[in-house]
C-alpha positions as CSV (number, residue, x, y, z in Angstrom):
1,M,129.3,178.0,227.3
2,T,132.6,179.2,225.6
3,R,132.8,180.4,222.3
4,I,134.8,177.4,221.2
5,E,131.9,175.0,222.6
6,Y,129.4,177.2,220.9
7,L,131.3,176.6,217.6
8,A,131.7,173.2,218.1
9,K,128.0,172.6,218.7
10,K,127.1,174.6,215.8
11,V,129.4,172.5,213.7
12,R,127.7,169.2,215.0
13,I,124.4,170.5,214.5
14,K,125.1,171.1,210.6
15,H,126.7,167.9,210.5
16,D,123.6,166.3,211.7
17,L,121.3,168.5,209.7
18,E,123.5,167.6,206.8
19,K,123.2,163.7,207.3
20,V,119.6,163.8,207.9
21,K,118.9,166.0,204.4
22,C,121.1,163.5,202.5
23,E,119.2,160.4,204.1
24,K,116.0,162.0,203.4
25,S,116.8,163.2,199.5
26,Y,119.2,161.3,197.3
27,Y,119.4,164.5,195.1
28,H,120.7,166.2,198.3
29,F,123.0,163.5,199.0
30,F,124.1,163.5,195.4
31,K,125.1,167.5,195.2
32,R,127.2,166.7,198.4
33,A,128.8,163.6,197.3
34,W,129.9,165.3,194.0
35,R,132.1,167.6,196.2
36,V,133.9,164.3,197.7
37,L,134.5,162.7,194.1
38,E,134.7,166.0,191.8
39,N,136.2,168.5,194.7
40,D,137.9,170.2,191.8
41,T,134.9,170.3,189.2
42,P,132.0,172.5,190.3
43,L,128.5,170.7,189.5
44,D,126.7,172.1,186.8
45,K,123.1,171.7,187.9
46,N,120.1,171.1,185.9
47,W,116.7,169.8,186.2
48,H,117.1,166.2,185.2
49,Q,119.7,165.5,188.0
50,K,116.5,166.1,190.4
51,Y,114.1,164.3,188.3
52,L,116.5,161.0,187.7
53,C,117.6,161.0,191.7
54,D,113.9,161.1,192.8
55,L,112.8,158.6,190.5
56,L,115.5,156.3,191.8
57,Q,115.1,157.3,195.3
58,K,110.9,156.2,194.9
59,E,112.4,152.6,193.6
60,M,114.7,152.2,196.4
61,E,112.3,153.0,199.1
62,R,110.0,150.5,197.4
63,I,112.7,147.6,197.3
64,A,113.4,148.4,201.0
65,A,109.7,147.8,201.8
66,R,109.9,144.9,199.8
67,Q,107.1,145.9,197.6
68,P,106.4,144.6,194.1
69,K,107.6,146.8,191.2
70,D,105.5,148.3,188.1
71,K,108.3,148.3,185.6
72,D,111.9,148.2,185.0
73,L,113.8,151.4,183.6
74,I,115.4,152.4,180.6
75,I,117.2,155.7,180.6
76,N,118.5,157.2,177.1
77,I,120.5,160.6,178.1
78,S,123.3,162.3,176.6
79,P,126.8,161.5,177.7
80,R,128.6,163.8,180.4
81,S,125.2,164.7,182.0
82,G,126.3,163.1,185.2
83,K,124.0,159.6,184.4
84,S,126.5,157.3,185.7
85,Y,127.4,159.1,189.0
86,I,123.3,159.1,189.5
87,C,122.6,155.7,188.6
88,T,125.8,153.9,189.3
89,I,128.4,155.2,191.4
90,M,126.3,157.2,194.1
91,L,123.2,154.9,194.3
92,A,124.7,151.9,196.3
93,P,126.6,154.2,198.9
94,W,123.2,156.3,199.5
95,V,121.1,153.0,199.7
96,W,123.6,151.8,202.3
97,S,123.2,154.6,204.2
98,K,119.9,153.5,205.5
99,W,119.5,149.8,204.0
100,P,123.0,148.1,203.7
101,H,121.6,144.9,203.2
102,I,120.6,145.7,199.5
103,K,123.1,144.3,196.7
104,F,123.9,146.0,193.5
105,L,125.2,144.5,190.4
106,N,126.6,147.2,187.7
107,N,127.6,146.2,184.0
108,S,129.4,147.9,181.2
109,H,130.7,147.3,177.8
110,N,134.4,146.6,179.2
111,K,135.9,145.9,182.4
112,E,137.9,148.7,183.1
113,L,134.8,151.0,182.9
114,S,132.6,148.9,185.1
115,T,135.6,148.4,187.6
116,K,136.1,152.3,187.8
117,H,132.2,153.0,188.5
118,C,133.0,150.2,191.4
119,L,135.9,151.7,192.7
120,D,134.4,155.5,192.6
121,S,131.6,153.8,194.7
122,R,134.0,152.5,197.2
123,R,136.1,155.5,197.3
124,L,132.8,157.6,198.3
125,I,132.4,155.2,201.1
126,E,135.6,155.4,202.5
127,S,135.7,159.0,202.4
128,E,136.2,160.9,205.7
129,W,132.7,162.8,205.0
130,Y,130.8,159.3,204.3
131,Q,132.1,157.6,207.4
132,S,131.6,160.7,209.5
133,H,127.7,160.2,208.7
134,W,127.4,156.5,208.3
135,G,130.5,154.9,209.3
136,H,128.3,153.3,212.0
137,M,125.9,151.7,209.4
138,F,128.3,148.9,208.3
139,E,131.9,147.8,207.8
140,L,133.3,146.7,204.3
141,T,134.4,142.7,205.1
142,S,137.7,141.8,204.8
143,D,137.7,138.9,202.9
144,M,135.7,140.3,200.0
145,N,136.9,143.6,199.3
146,T,138.5,143.8,195.8
147,K,138.1,146.3,193.2
148,S,135.5,145.0,191.5
149,W,133.5,143.1,194.0
150,Y,133.0,144.0,197.6
151,Q,130.4,143.3,200.6
152,N,129.6,144.8,204.1
153,D,128.8,143.2,207.1
154,K,125.1,143.6,206.8
155,G,124.8,141.4,203.7
156,G,124.9,144.4,200.8
157,M,127.0,143.4,198.0
158,R,128.4,145.6,195.5
159,K,129.8,143.5,192.2
160,S,130.8,144.9,188.7
161,T,131.1,142.9,185.6
162,S,131.5,143.5,181.5
163,T,129.7,142.4,178.4
164,G,130.3,139.1,177.6
165,A,131.6,138.1,181.0
166,G,130.0,135.4,183.1
167,V,128.4,136.5,186.6
168,Y,129.1,133.7,188.9
169,G,127.5,133.4,192.4
170,A,125.7,136.5,192.8
171,G,122.6,137.6,192.4
172,A,121.2,141.2,193.2
173,D,118.3,143.5,194.2
174,V,119.3,146.2,191.6
175,I,121.1,145.7,188.3
176,T,122.3,148.5,186.4
177,N,123.7,148.1,183.2
178,D,125.2,151.2,182.3
179,D,126.8,151.8,179.0
180,P,126.5,148.3,177.7
181,Q,128.0,148.6,174.2
182,D,130.9,150.3,172.9
183,P,129.4,153.4,170.8
184,E,132.5,152.4,168.3
185,K,130.9,149.2,167.6
186,G,127.0,150.0,167.3
187,Q,127.2,148.8,163.8
188,S,128.3,145.6,164.3
189,E,125.5,142.9,164.3
190,V,127.7,140.4,166.5
191,E,128.3,143.0,168.9
192,R,124.8,144.2,169.4
193,E,123.5,140.5,169.6
194,T,126.3,139.9,172.2
195,V,125.0,142.6,174.3
196,I,121.2,141.5,174.0
197,R,122.3,137.9,174.8
198,H,124.2,139.3,177.8
199,H,121.6,141.3,179.1
200,G,119.1,138.4,178.4
201,K,120.8,135.0,179.4
202,T,123.2,136.7,182.1
203,L,122.1,139.5,183.7
204,Y,118.5,139.0,183.7
205,S,118.4,136.1,185.8
206,R,120.6,137.6,188.6
207,I,118.1,139.4,190.3
208,N,117.4,137.9,193.5
209,D,113.5,138.8,193.5
210,Q,111.7,139.1,190.0
211,R,108.8,140.6,191.7
212,I,110.8,143.4,193.6
213,G,114.1,143.6,192.1
214,L,114.7,146.6,189.6
215,R,116.7,146.5,186.2
216,I,118.0,149.9,185.0
217,V,119.5,150.0,181.5
218,I,121.4,153.3,180.5
219,Q,122.6,154.0,177.4
220,Q,122.9,156.4,174.2
221,R,121.2,155.4,170.8
222,L,123.5,153.4,168.5
223,H,121.3,151.3,166.4
224,E,117.4,150.6,165.8
225,E,118.4,147.1,167.1
226,D,120.5,147.9,170.1
227,L,119.6,146.8,173.4
228,T,117.4,149.6,174.0
229,G,115.7,149.2,170.7
230,Y,115.2,145.4,171.3
231,L,113.7,145.5,174.6
232,L,111.1,148.4,173.6
233,K,110.5,146.3,170.5
234,T,109.8,142.9,172.3
235,N,108.6,143.9,175.6
236,P,107.3,147.5,175.6
237,E,105.0,147.2,178.3
238,K,107.9,145.9,181.0
239,Y,109.8,149.0,180.8
240,I,109.3,152.7,182.0
241,H,111.1,154.5,178.9
242,I,113.1,157.8,179.7
243,C,114.8,159.7,176.9
244,I,116.3,162.8,177.3
245,P,117.7,164.4,174.2
246,A,119.8,167.1,174.1
247,E,117.5,169.4,171.9
248,E,113.8,168.9,172.1
249,T,112.4,166.7,169.8
250,D,109.2,163.9,169.6
251,H,111.4,161.6,171.2
252,V,111.4,163.1,174.6
253,F,109.7,160.8,177.1
254,P,107.6,161.0,179.3
255,K,106.2,164.1,177.2
256,E,105.9,166.0,180.2
257,L,109.7,166.5,180.3
258,K,109.4,168.9,177.4
259,S,108.1,171.5,179.8
260,Y,111.7,171.8,181.5
261,Y,113.8,172.3,178.0
262,K,114.5,175.9,177.7
263,L,114.6,177.4,174.4
264,G,114.6,173.9,172.9
265,L,117.7,172.6,174.8
266,F,117.6,170.0,177.5
267,F,121.1,171.3,179.3
268,P,121.8,174.9,178.1
269,L,124.8,175.3,180.6
270,R,126.7,172.2,179.1
271,F,124.8,171.6,175.6
272,S,124.7,175.1,174.3
273,R,123.6,175.5,170.4
274,E,127.5,176.3,169.9
275,I,128.6,173.4,171.7
276,L,125.9,171.3,170.0
277,A,126.8,172.3,166.3
278,D,130.4,171.8,166.9
279,A,129.6,168.0,168.3
280,K,127.5,167.6,164.9
281,L,130.5,168.1,162.7
282,E,132.2,165.0,160.8
283,S,135.0,165.7,162.6
284,N,134.0,165.2,166.0
285,L,130.8,163.1,166.3
286,G,129.2,163.4,162.7
287,E,125.5,163.4,161.9
288,Y,125.0,159.4,163.3
289,G,126.8,160.0,166.0
290,F,125.4,163.3,166.8
291,A,121.9,161.6,166.2
292,G,122.6,158.7,169.0
293,Q,124.4,160.1,171.6
294,M,122.7,163.7,171.5
295,L,119.3,163.0,170.1
296,Q,119.0,159.8,171.3
297,E,117.9,158.7,168.0
298,P,119.5,155.7,165.9
299,A,119.6,158.1,162.9
300,P,119.3,162.0,162.4
301,P,115.6,162.8,162.4
302,E,116.2,164.7,159.0
303,G,117.5,161.3,157.9
304,G,121.4,160.4,157.4
305,M,122.5,159.0,154.3
306,F,119.4,159.5,152.8
307,K,117.6,163.0,153.6
308,K,114.0,163.2,153.8
309,T,113.7,166.3,152.0
310,W,115.5,164.8,148.6
311,W,112.6,162.2,147.9
312,W,110.3,163.4,145.0
313,F,106.9,162.3,144.6
314,W,104.7,161.2,141.6
315,K,101.0,161.2,141.2
316,H,98.5,160.4,138.3
317,P,97.6,163.4,136.1
318,G,94.6,165.3,137.6
319,Q,95.0,164.1,141.0
320,T,95.2,166.7,143.9
321,F,97.0,165.9,147.3
322,A,97.7,167.7,150.4
323,P,102.0,169.1,150.3
324,V,104.2,166.7,151.7
325,R,106.6,168.3,153.7
326,F,109.7,167.3,155.9
327,T,111.9,169.2,158.4
328,D,115.9,169.8,157.4
329,A,118.6,169.9,159.5
330,E,118.3,173.3,160.1
331,G,114.9,173.0,161.4
332,N,113.2,174.7,158.1
333,L,110.1,173.1,156.9
334,V,110.5,172.1,153.3
335,E,108.0,170.9,150.8
336,S,108.8,168.0,148.4
337,K,108.2,168.2,144.8
338,V,105.4,166.5,143.2
339,I,105.2,165.4,139.4
340,N,103.0,163.4,137.2
341,L,103.7,159.8,136.6
342,P,104.6,159.3,132.9
343,Q,102.3,156.9,130.5
344,R,105.2,154.9,129.3
345,F,109.0,154.4,130.2
346,D,112.1,153.5,128.6
347,S,112.3,150.2,130.5
348,V,110.6,148.7,133.4
349,I,112.4,146.1,136.0
350,D,111.9,144.4,139.5
351,S,114.3,144.4,142.0
352,W,114.3,141.5,144.6
353,D,116.2,141.2,148.0
354,P,115.8,137.8,148.7
355,G,116.0,136.3,152.5
356,L,116.6,132.7,154.0
357,K,113.6,132.1,155.8
358,G,110.1,133.2,156.6
359,E,110.4,133.6,160.4
360,L,109.7,136.3,162.3
361,T,113.3,136.8,163.2
362,S,114.3,136.8,159.4
363,D,114.9,140.0,157.6
364,D,112.4,141.0,155.2
365,V,112.1,140.0,151.9
366,V,111.6,143.1,149.6
367,G,111.0,143.4,145.8
368,S,110.2,146.7,143.9
369,K,108.8,147.4,140.3
370,W,110.6,150.5,139.1
371,G,110.2,152.7,135.4
372,K,112.9,154.4,134.2
373,L,112.1,157.6,131.5
374,K,115.5,159.2,130.5
375,T,117.4,160.2,134.1
376,G,114.1,159.6,136.2
377,K,113.8,156.2,138.1
378,F,110.0,155.8,139.2
379,L,109.0,153.5,142.1
380,L,105.9,152.0,140.8
381,D,105.3,149.0,143.4
382,R,106.8,147.3,146.5
383,I,106.2,144.1,147.8
384,K,107.8,143.5,151.5
385,G,107.5,140.6,154.6
386,K,108.7,137.5,156.0
387,L,108.4,135.2,153.1
388,T,109.2,131.6,152.6
389,F,110.9,130.2,149.7
390,G,107.6,129.4,148.1
391,Q,105.9,132.7,148.8
392,T,108.8,134.5,147.5
393,K,108.3,132.8,144.2
394,A,104.7,133.4,144.2
395,K,105.6,137.2,144.8
396,I,108.1,137.5,142.2
397,R,105.5,136.1,139.4
398,S,102.9,138.4,141.1
399,L,105.1,141.4,140.7
400,R,106.6,140.5,137.5
401,S,103.0,139.8,135.7
402,S,101.3,143.3,137.1
403,R,103.1,145.2,134.1
404,A,103.1,143.8,130.7
405,D,106.1,145.8,129.8
406,T,108.4,144.4,132.7
407,S,111.5,143.4,130.9
408,T,113.9,142.6,133.7
409,V,113.7,140.8,137.1
410,I,117.2,141.5,138.9
411,I,117.7,139.3,142.2
412,E,120.7,140.1,144.7
413,N,123.0,137.0,144.5
414,S,122.6,136.2,147.9
415,A,120.5,134.2,150.4
416,N,118.1,132.5,148.2
417,G,119.0,134.5,145.0
418,P,120.7,131.7,143.4
419,A,118.0,129.4,143.9
420,L,115.2,131.5,143.1
421,Q,116.8,132.1,139.9
422,D,117.3,128.5,139.2
423,D,113.9,127.7,140.1
424,L,112.0,130.7,137.7
425,K,114.9,131.2,134.7
426,E,112.7,128.7,132.4
427,E,109.4,130.1,133.5
428,I,110.2,134.1,133.5
429,P,112.9,135.1,130.9
430,G,115.4,137.9,131.9
431,I,116.1,136.9,135.6
432,I,119.2,138.2,136.2
433,L,121.5,137.9,139.6
434,V,123.1,140.5,140.9
435,K,126.6,140.8,142.7
436,T,127.2,142.6,145.5
437,G,130.8,142.7,145.5
438,K,133.0,143.5,148.6
439,L,131.6,146.6,149.4
440,S,129.6,146.7,152.5
441,K,125.7,147.9,152.4
442,E,126.6,151.5,153.4
443,E,129.8,151.8,150.9
444,R,127.3,150.4,147.8
445,A,124.7,152.9,148.6
446,R,127.5,155.6,148.6
447,V,129.8,154.6,145.7
448,S,128.4,151.9,143.9
449,D,129.2,151.9,140.0
450,N,130.2,155.8,140.4
451,T,126.3,156.6,140.4
452,P,125.4,156.1,144.2
453,Y,121.7,155.7,145.1
454,A,121.8,158.3,147.6
455,A,123.3,160.7,144.9
456,Q,120.6,159.6,142.5
457,V,117.8,160.7,145.3
458,Q,119.8,163.6,146.3
459,A,119.5,164.8,142.7
460,G,115.9,164.1,142.4
461,N,116.1,161.2,139.9
462,V,114.4,158.8,142.2
463,I,110.6,159.5,142.5
464,I,108.3,157.5,144.7
465,P,104.5,157.5,145.0
466,H,102.8,159.9,146.9
467,P,101.7,158.9,150.4
468,Q,98.3,159.4,149.7
469,I,98.6,156.8,146.8
470,A,100.7,154.2,148.7
471,P,100.5,154.5,152.3
472,W,103.7,152.2,152.5
473,V,105.8,154.8,151.1
474,N,106.3,156.0,155.0
475,D,107.9,153.1,155.7
476,W,110.3,153.3,152.8
477,I,111.3,156.7,153.4
478,K,111.9,155.9,157.3
479,E,113.9,153.2,156.5
480,H,116.3,155.0,154.1
481,A,116.4,158.0,156.8
482,D,117.5,155.4,159.3
483,F,119.9,153.5,157.1
484,P,122.7,152.1,158.2
485,R,121.4,152.4,161.8
486,T,118.4,149.9,161.1
487,K,117.9,146.0,161.2
488,Q,115.5,145.9,158.3
489,D,117.3,147.5,155.0
490,G,115.7,145.2,152.3
491,Q,113.9,148.1,150.8
492,V,117.4,150.5,150.6
493,D,119.0,147.2,148.9
494,S,116.1,146.4,146.4
495,G,115.8,150.3,145.7
496,G,119.7,150.7,145.5
497,Q,119.9,147.7,143.3
498,A,117.5,148.9,141.0
499,V,118.5,152.5,140.8
500,N,122.3,151.4,140.2
501,Y,121.0,149.0,137.5
502,L,118.6,151.4,135.4
503,T,121.6,154.3,135.7
504,T,124.6,151.9,134.5
505,R,123.0,149.0,132.6
506,K,123.2,149.7,128.9
507,R,120.4,148.3,126.9
508,V,121.1,147.0,123.4
509,W,117.9,148.2,122.0
510,P,116.8,151.4,124.1
511,Y,114.3,152.3,121.3
512,Y,112.2,149.4,121.7
513,Q,109.1,150.7,123.8
514,P,106.7,147.4,125.1
515,L,103.8,150.0,125.5
516,D,104.1,151.7,122.3
517,P,101.2,150.5,120.1
518,V,103.3,151.2,117.0
519,Q,106.1,148.4,118.2
520,R,103.6,146.1,120.0
521,S,99.9,145.0,119.5
522,D,97.2,142.2,118.5
523,F,98.0,143.0,114.9
524,K,95.9,141.2,112.3
525,V,97.6,138.8,110.0
526,N,96.9,138.8,106.0
527,W,98.8,136.6,103.8
528,I,97.0,137.7,100.5
529,G,99.4,140.3,100.0
530,S,102.3,137.8,99.9
531,P,104.6,139.3,102.6
532,I,107.8,138.1,103.0
533,N,107.9,135.0,105.5
534,Y,110.9,134.5,107.6
535,C,111.6,131.7,110.3
536,S,114.9,131.5,112.4
537,I,116.1,128.6,114.7
538,Y,118.6,129.8,117.3
539,M,120.4,126.8,119.0
540,D,122.1,127.8,122.5
541,S,124.8,125.9,124.1
542,A,122.1,123.5,126.2
543,M,120.8,122.0,122.9
544,K,117.7,124.0,123.1
545,Y,116.1,125.5,120.3
546,H,114.5,129.1,120.2
547,V,112.4,129.5,117.0
548,M,110.7,132.9,115.6
549,G,108.5,133.5,112.7
550,A,108.3,136.9,111.2
551,A,106.8,138.5,108.1
552,W,107.9,141.8,106.1
553,D,105.2,143.6,104.7
554,K,106.5,145.1,101.6
555,F,103.8,147.9,101.1
556,E,103.9,149.2,104.7
557,Q,107.6,148.3,104.9
558,R,107.4,146.8,108.1
559,L,108.2,143.6,109.9
560,F,105.7,141.4,112.1
561,V,107.2,139.2,114.6
562,Y,104.0,137.0,114.9
563,G,105.2,133.7,116.6
564,E,108.1,132.1,118.8
565,L,108.8,128.9,120.5
566,Y,111.5,129.7,123.6
567,G,113.6,126.8,124.8
568,S,112.1,123.7,122.9
569,T,113.5,120.2,123.3
570,L,111.6,118.6,120.6
571,P,113.0,115.8,118.7
572,M,113.8,116.8,115.2
573,P,111.0,115.1,113.6
574,D,108.3,116.9,115.9
575,M,110.3,120.0,115.2
576,A,109.8,119.8,111.5
577,T,106.1,118.8,111.7
578,L,105.8,122.0,114.3
579,L,107.2,124.2,111.3
580,V,105.2,122.8,109.0
581,K,102.4,123.8,110.6
582,N,103.3,127.2,111.6
583,L,104.9,128.4,108.1
584,R,102.9,126.7,105.3
585,L,99.9,127.5,106.7
586,R,100.3,130.9,106.9
587,S,102.3,131.3,103.5
588,R,102.5,129.5,100.3
589,T,106.0,130.5,100.4
590,C,108.9,130.8,103.0
591,S,112.1,132.4,102.4
592,G,113.8,129.7,104.5
593,V,114.5,128.6,108.2
594,I,117.7,130.7,108.9
595,C,119.8,129.1,111.8
596,N,122.9,130.1,113.6
597,D,126.4,128.2,113.4
598,E,125.6,126.2,116.2
599,M,123.3,123.9,114.1
600,F,125.5,123.2,111.5
601,K,128.3,121.8,113.7
602,D,129.2,118.3,113.1
603,Q,128.4,117.9,109.2
604,R,127.2,114.6,109.4
605,K,124.5,114.6,112.0
606,S,123.9,118.0,112.6
607,P,120.5,119.4,113.9
608,A,120.3,121.4,110.7
609,K,120.9,118.4,108.7
610,V,118.5,116.3,110.7
611,L,115.7,119.0,110.1
612,S,116.3,119.7,106.5
613,S,115.9,115.9,106.0
614,E,112.7,115.7,107.9
615,L,111.3,118.7,106.1
616,S,112.4,117.2,102.8
617,Q,110.2,114.2,103.9
618,L,107.4,116.0,104.5
619,Q,107.6,117.7,101.2
620,A,107.8,121.2,102.8
621,G,109.8,122.8,100.3
622,V,111.8,125.0,102.9
623,S,115.3,125.0,102.9
624,V,117.5,125.1,106.2
625,R,120.5,127.2,105.7
626,P,123.1,129.5,108.0
627,S,122.7,133.3,107.5
628,R,124.8,134.5,104.7
629,R,127.4,136.6,105.6
630,Y,126.3,137.2,109.0
631,D,127.1,140.7,110.5
632,K,125.6,140.2,114.1
633,A,127.0,143.7,115.4
634,G,125.6,145.4,112.2
635,S,122.4,143.5,112.7
636,I,122.0,144.6,116.3
637,A,122.5,148.3,115.0
638,L,119.8,147.8,112.3
639,V,117.2,146.3,114.7
640,N,117.4,149.4,117.1
641,T,117.1,152.0,114.4
642,L,114.2,150.0,112.7
643,F,112.8,150.1,116.6
644,S,113.3,153.9,116.7
645,Q,111.2,154.2,112.9
646,G,108.6,152.0,114.2
647,K,109.2,149.6,111.6
648,I,109.3,146.5,113.7
649,C,106.2,145.4,115.5
650,V,106.0,142.5,118.0
651,H,102.6,140.4,118.4
652,E,101.3,140.6,122.0
653,V,101.0,136.8,122.1
654,C,105.1,136.7,121.5
655,E,105.8,137.6,125.4
656,K,109.2,136.1,125.9
657,S,110.1,137.9,122.8
658,N,108.9,141.3,124.3
659,L,110.7,140.7,127.4
660,Q,113.9,140.0,125.6
661,F,113.8,142.9,123.6
662,A,113.2,145.0,126.3
663,G,115.7,143.7,128.5
664,W,118.7,142.7,126.5
665,H,121.4,144.5,128.0
666,V,125.3,144.8,127.7
667,E,127.9,143.4,129.9
668,K,131.6,144.4,129.6
669,E,130.9,145.9,126.4
670,I,129.1,142.6,125.0
671,P,125.4,141.9,124.8
672,V,124.7,139.0,127.4
673,K,123.4,135.8,125.8
674,L,121.7,133.4,128.6
675,G,118.1,134.5,128.6
676,F,118.1,136.7,125.5
677,E,118.0,133.9,122.8
678,L,115.4,135.4,120.8
679,C,116.9,138.6,120.3
680,E,119.5,136.4,118.4
681,N,116.6,135.5,116.3
682,L,115.4,138.8,115.5
683,C,119.0,139.4,114.0
684,L,119.1,136.3,112.2
685,I,115.8,137.7,110.5
686,I,116.9,141.2,110.3
687,S,120.7,140.0,108.5
688,E,118.7,138.0,105.8
689,L,116.2,140.5,105.6
690,N,118.4,143.6,104.9
691,K,120.4,141.1,102.0
692,S,117.0,141.0,100.4
693,V,115.4,144.0,100.5
694,K,118.0,146.3,101.2
695,L,116.9,148.2,104.4
696,L,117.3,151.9,104.4
697,A,117.6,153.4,107.8
698,S,118.0,156.8,108.8
699,S,119.7,158.0,112.0
700,A,117.4,157.0,115.3
701,K,116.0,159.5,116.9
702,L,114.8,158.9,120.8
703,P,111.0,159.9,120.7
704,D,109.4,162.0,123.5
705,Y,107.7,159.7,125.6
706,T,106.4,162.0,128.0
707,E,103.6,162.9,125.8
708,K,101.0,160.5,124.7
709,I,101.4,158.9,121.4
710,D,98.4,158.7,119.3
711,G,97.1,155.7,117.5
712,T,94.6,152.8,117.5
713,G,97.1,150.4,119.0
714,N,95.9,147.9,116.3
715,P,98.1,148.0,113.1
716,V,97.1,145.8,110.4
717,L,99.2,143.8,108.2
718,A,98.7,144.2,104.5
719,G,95.0,145.6,104.6
720,E,92.1,145.0,106.5
721,V,91.3,141.1,106.5
722,P,89.4,138.4,108.7
723,N,91.6,138.1,111.9
724,E,93.8,134.9,112.0
725,K,95.4,133.7,115.2
726,A,98.8,134.7,115.8
727,G,101.5,132.9,117.6
728,W,103.0,129.3,117.5
729,D,100.6,126.5,117.7
730,A,103.2,124.1,119.4
731,K,100.9,121.2,119.3
């Protein structure tokens, strides 16, 4: 044998050996085919390439043997790691080297990308190297050989399509959905639903044999409700989930893959610490892009807009709990601050993010109760669930009644918000609709009202219950950490709405404290000391009457609000009878019924004139008159000062007065009227009282409500006397 013949034989043996190795091992085929398609780019080898190749080889051998499958595949892995070459481009050529009858269908988020994958597969098949080994196995047919769809003469097919496009007349044994959604559109709910619908309604049914055919979803995580999230949430038992983040995290699946990581890195040669740090910069991927594309999590593990380490927690005095710790972006374990819950607040409100329907696919309805003390906003309770309209109303009542000092209920002006306010406004005063404006949810959390929710959390001004007090707080933290890459964001909306309201909304009477026993109690009434008795009637634009009774104790120098009637539509004869019953039985004299100007319009038949006539017929001896030289702004300021000095006390039966006094606020520099009519009543009384008594008020000073205020909580008007029932008898 000549040297030339010897060398030729050696080449043939090497050639035949390479063919055998490639047919036996998809991983070997992948490495050799790489030199054909990427001749100028050396292959950076890593453990995941063999892992994925072996996994896919096992599945292809099963399909060729017509054996039933166990599960479909979901693969989450970093970009530029060779995933498309392994799962989409080279798989069909390798399979056709042994089983050319198998059919493939691949999908991507756009036509250009899926067509390129299809063309790369054909380029490999038509290469001199491939043809020298397997050219005898099949030929591409001339009648079906386009960029995006070709067949071979043994029945095999390779077709590409894109998200949203139709797939007609084509069934497959293997369907690969590679990058089904554009990363730039990951936050679009419409785009996510299009991807999910295309996968479920179009691609899913294209499998030739549901028992045997394989579906492969390959993508980086973009959102909690992206295709991966949707499939794992709705049918987790039907998928093998392979998750290979660039850094070692708790989201490595299967867990045994962690043993392949070196110094916490998945692919040190391609994704070093320096490269990953650069990718995390806002000028590159940014924290959310890095979390999704590199870590395979919709949001950064430490939290995106809301870092987990920012939260403060409260406990009750005397309680001892284990520390709360979170890992920050640098991997440091940070212990959260825990403080005692104050015994009273400057104001307490409820905040609601309503929904539309109580179905499983609906957004959660979320309500939260908040207390504000100085700059601190304390989350006191939370309600969350799929609630119908009726159930939502019941929960609003329940949350509102859980604390007597709840002054205001704010509801987002969306979904069922307006209908809820309309149904409950007569029952629960102080319901306010909060407009969302034109800003997106993310923008509202970042920039709303120049005091963004996220900044308030970061500053330690938002304090939530310790997880051992309220286990649901873990869900609260997670939703905020994932926001805005999460489907359910009602807790963020409810919390942000409350914090922005408490931060920016100006109370008209900030010195009124509903839980202060000096300002609100179950006092006893004694008329022996002849206190000055006042009654005010405020008629609103809807012709409803709001009535208040109060008495000024000359000895204690305090005003006691003892009765109220809110939103009455009683005819004037009945109103006159009610006043006689509730005023004359309490005092032999009454300084008069003071009314707002609306009561005196239409001089001939004004409500005030009719009421005066009815009272005269009843020989009540009570005059009906307007407030003399009424200074509303001065009265508002004087009331606030009197509250600060503890000179006004509201009886516990006057619930609506309590709510309105605590919740009265300013909009566009003007105190609101609707829903706070009893505040107007008090201003009318104080205006008249000041003219008679010449109230002297020093400068108001805000009490320190962080300390417990001593007192019996039961002040007595004009001495110790037998108890007389307070409140209006409206019968």
